[in-house]
N, C-alpha and C positions, 0 to 999 in steps of 0.2 A: 160385866154388862149383862151376863146371862142369868144373874141372880134374879129370883122372883120379884124382889122389891124394886129392881131396876128396870123391869120390863114395862114399857109403855105401850099403850094400845093405839093402833092405827087402822082406820077403815079405808079400803081401796074401792073407789067407784069408777068402773070402766066397763064398757060393753064388749070388749075383746077378750075372749076366753084365754088366749095364750098370754096376753098382757097381764091378766089377773094372776095366772099361774106363775109367771116370771116374777112379778112384784112380790107375791106371797113368799116365794122361795128366797128372794133377795132380802126382804125385811125380816123374815123369820130367822135366817142365818145371822143377821146382825143383832138379834136378840129382842125383837119387838113382837108383841102379840098382834096378830092381824085377823081381820075379817074382810069379806068382799061383798060387793053389790054390782050387778050387771046393768042396772037402770037407775034413772034419777029417783023414781018413786021408792024403789027398794033401798037406795042410799039414804033417803030422808027417813024412812022407817027405822033402819038400823042406827042411824045417827041419834034418833030419839030414844030408842030402846037400849042401846049399848053405851051411849055417851062416850065415844072414843075421845082420846086427847088430841088426835090429829086425823085429818081426812086428806087422802090423795085423790084429787078429782080430775077426771077427763072432761073436756068441754063438749065433745061430740057423743051424745047419748041418744038411744033410740026413742025415748018418750018425751024428753024435755032437754033443753040445753043445760050445759054446766053452769052458765050464768044464772039461769033460773033456779037451779039447785042451790047455788051459793046465796042468792037473794032470799030464798025461803029459809035457809039455815040462819041467816043473819037476823031475820024478823021473828024467829021463834025463840022465846026466852029460854027454852030448854036446850037449844043448840047454838045460840048466839056466841057462846064462849068457846066453841070448838074451832081451832085453827085449821085453815085449809091451804094446802099446797096444790096448785094447778100443775098437772102433767099432761101436756097436750101437744099434738102435732102442729098446731098453729104457732107460727113463729114470727108473725108480723108485729111491728112495733106497736100498732094500735091495739092489738089483742093483749099484748103483755102489759102495756101501760094502763089499759082500761081495767083489767082485773086487779092490778096492783093498787090503782086509785080507789077501787071499790073496797079494798081492805083485805085481800088474801095475804097470807103470810109470805108466800113467794110463788114464783112462776118458773117452771122448767119446760123447755122444749124437748119433745121426743126426738132424740138424735143420738149419734154415737157419743158415749160418755155420759149419757143421762143417768145411768145407774149410779155412778160414783157421785154425780152432782146431787142426786136425790138423797143418798145416804148422808152426804155432807149437810144438806138442808135439814134433814131430820135430826141429826146430831146437834146442829146449831139451835134448832127450836128447843129441844129438850135441855140444852145446856144454858139457856138464857137465865142469868142470875142463879138463884137457888130454887130450881123448879120444884114446887110442892103440890102440883095438881094442875087442873085446867086454868088457863089464863085467857083473858080477853086480848086478842092479838092487836087491837087498836090501842092498847095501853101497855105499860111496861111494869114489871114487878117492882123495880126500883130504878131511880135515875141512873142513866148510863152516860159515859163521856161522849163528847163530840169527836167524830173521826173525820180527818181531812186527808185526802189522797193527793199526791203529786205525781204527775205523769207527763211524758213527752213522747210524741210520735217519732222523734228522731234523736239520736244520741248527741251529746256535746252541747246541750242547751243549759246545763247547770242545774238540773233538777235536785240533786243531792245537796248542793250548796244552798238552794232556796229553802229546802226542808230544814236544814240546820239553822239558817238565819231566822226563819219564822219561829221555830221551836225555841230558840234562844230569846228572841224578843218577847214571845208569848209568855215564856216562863217568868220573865221579869214583870210583866204587866198583870198576870193573874194570880201570882203567889198569894196565899199558900196552896192554891190549886195545883194539881200534879199534871205534868206533861211527859208523854212518852214518844220517842221516835222509833218506828219499826222499819227495818230494812227488808223490803220485799223484792229487791232487785235480784233476778236470777240470770245466769248461774253464779255470779260473783257480786257480793255486796261490798260497799265501800264506806258505810257510815262509821264503823268502828275504827277504820284506818284514818279517816278524816278527822275524827274527834280525838284520836290518839288514846283510846281506851283499850284496856286488856279485855278481850272478848272471851267470856266463859262458856257461852253456848250460843245457839243460833235458832232462828225460826225453824230451820230444817230439822234439827235435833229435837226441838221442843214438840213438833208435830209427831215425832216418833215415840213420844211418851205414852205409856199405857195408863198413867195416872190421870185423874181429872185435873183440869186447869185451875187449881185452887191458887190462892195468893201465895201459899208456901212454895208450890211448884214453880210458879212464875218467877219468884224471887231468886230461884236457882239459875235462871237464864238471863235475867234482866240486870243490867248494871246501872247504878245511879252515879252520875257524874256531878260532883259538887261544883266543879269549875264551869260546867255548862248549865248547871241548875235544872237539868232534866234527866230522865232515864232513857236507856238505849236497849233495844232488842236487836242484836246484830243479825246480819244476813248470812247467807251461805259463804263459807270461806274458800270453797273450791268446788269445781263442777261435780266431783264425786259426792260431796255432802248435799248438793242441790238435788241429787237424785233421791234423797231420803225424804223429801217433802211429801207428807201424806195429804193429798187434796181433800180427803174426807173430813179432816180435822181442822182445816184452815178457818172455816167460818166460826166454829165453836171456839177456837183460840181467840179470834178477834172479838167475839162477844164477851169473852172473859176479860180481855184487855180493856174494853170499853167499860166494863163493870168495875174495873180496878182503878183506872186513871180518868181524870177529868177531860183531858185532850189526848187523842192518839193521832200522831202525824205519821203517815205512811209514805215511804219512798218506793214508788213502783218503777222508777227509771222509765224505760220504754217497754217494760214487761206487760204484755196484754195476752193472757192465756187462760185456760180453764182453771188454773190455780189462782191467779190474781183477780180474775173477773168477779167472782163472788164477793171478794173483799172490796173491790172498787165500787160495786153496786151498793154496798153497805155504808159507804161514805156519805156523810151529809153534804159535803162539798168536795168537788174534784177540781184541782188546779192543774191546768194544762199549760206547760211552759213552751213558748214558741220563740223563734228568732225570725229575722227578716228575709232569709233566703227562700226562694220559691219552693225548693224541695220540702223544707219543713212545713211551709204553709199548706202544700198539697197533701202531705201525709197527715197533717193535723185535721184537715177537712175530712179525709177518709175515716180517721179514728173517731171523730165526733159523730159522723153518720152512723158508725157501728155502735157507739155508746147509746145513741138514741134508740137504735133497734132493740137493744137489750134492756131498755127501761130507765136509763139515766136521763133525767130531765135537763133541758137546756138551762133552766134556772139554777141547777146545781153546779154548773160548769163556770169556772173563772179562768180567763186567759191572762197569762202574764207574759209580756214581751220583755225578754231578758237581754236584748241587745238594742242599743239606740241606733246603731249603724249596721246594716246587713253586710255580710261578706261578699254577697253576689249582686249588690247594687239595688236591692229592693228598698222601698221606703215604707214607712209605717202604714199609710193608707193602702198601699199596694198589698202589703201582707194581710191587712184586714179584709180587703176584697177577696183575696185568694182563699182565706179561711171561711168567711161567712157567705161569699158568693155575691156580695154587693158592697157598696160604700157605706151603708148604714151601720154595719157592725152588728146587726141584729137588734131586736127590741129589748133584749134582756141585759146585754153586757157588751163591752168592747174590750179588745186587748189593752192591758194596762202595762206601762213600762215599770220595771222594777229597778230600783237603785240599790246596788249591793252595799253592804256595811263597810265603811272605811274607817272603823275605829281600831286603833292599835291595841285596845284592851279587849277586843272581841276574841273569844276563845279560839276561833278558827285561825285568826291572825297569829295568836300566840303559839298555836300548835305548829303552823308552818314556820314561824320564826325560830322556834326551838329546834326543829328538825333541820332547817337550813343551816343555822349557825353550827350545829353539831357536825354536819357533813363538811362544812368549810374548815372546821378545826381539824378533822381527820385528813382532809385534803392537804392542809398546810404541813402536816407531818408525813406526807407521802403514804399514808395508810388508807388509801381509798381506791376502789376499783373504778373501771370505766363506767359501769352501770351506776355506781354511787355518784359519779360526777355528773352523769346525765340527770339523775334525780335531783341533785343540787341545783342544776340549771332550771329544771322544771319548778322546783320549789321557789326559786328566786322570782320566777314569773308570777306564781300564785301569790307569794307574799306581797309583791308589788300591787297586785289586784286588790288585796285586802287592806293594804296600808292606807293612811290618809292620802288624799289627792296630791299633796305637795311632794310626796315621795315617789310618785309615779314617774316613769321615764318615757 
């Protein structure tokens, strides 16, 4: 990355001397060519004369606001193609969504961990497609796939199962377009186990790669399942491996995945952290899985408020009600009221009930069936441990869930 041909230029516009010094050291160490400006007018002059590929812009400047600087850049043909990342102490939802709607590439709030987030955003920008120079950030170098995230504020709502059901159904409907399921659940992923595939690598080990995320590198970590008819990027196999995740490379990894696949389905489980949040914000749609108990409804409302604060629009969110009957006595209208705060369910969307697949030919059903009957055969020969017996009982319950309704007990 330190080779001359790989050095990209970044202009830093901030009125604080120590911030300029800190950002210059940070970005220079990462291999970028940097220049600085301490006012809006100086930033505009340097943007015109130096034509950097990326501008890091503070909103609080002594002579003019950062919003005015960005507007001037956007209306000048000589600078309209320069991408802008806002780095500001303002963290209100209106500030973030307002600048994102105006067309900035991204928005970072000055807080603990902002340095790593900034490095990740810069890497993501320069890794978009095959970057060959300046690009107009309101356009894309080439078409990229659609990314759909699955999340739940509380465990046990069936997020991973819905991911697999959607991916399987989607792969049947959009063929020959390609579908990928990525397991972002930390510290332990389950997609590879649920699909009964042999996991060669994981997201954690892939982000530890020093090589660019080319199609050749991705193919070493991604498994194509002919039975499921989609590809799988497995999650962390143990907590130790989860510690290897490099947050600075997460965004550029998923940009590469979107450039390679037509649909990227991401299982976040209930993971909402500095590692998962940038990927969640990049999703075109976010599916939040809820159940009818009051705890899940309250946690979902809290999570949705937070997602709004970080710039995820309400129109991007789709609620799926994954249980027709709540364990704790709530009804569907009650759950809707607890999530949205009123009986209307919001103007954009309402919780929708999901009906799980009950086809015996469904790959998930076949997977559970195979493992269940294998354990039963071992049990009949007395060659099974207590733990295996417990797994057999659990598999029988899961298999009944995925079997046709007539086989349910």
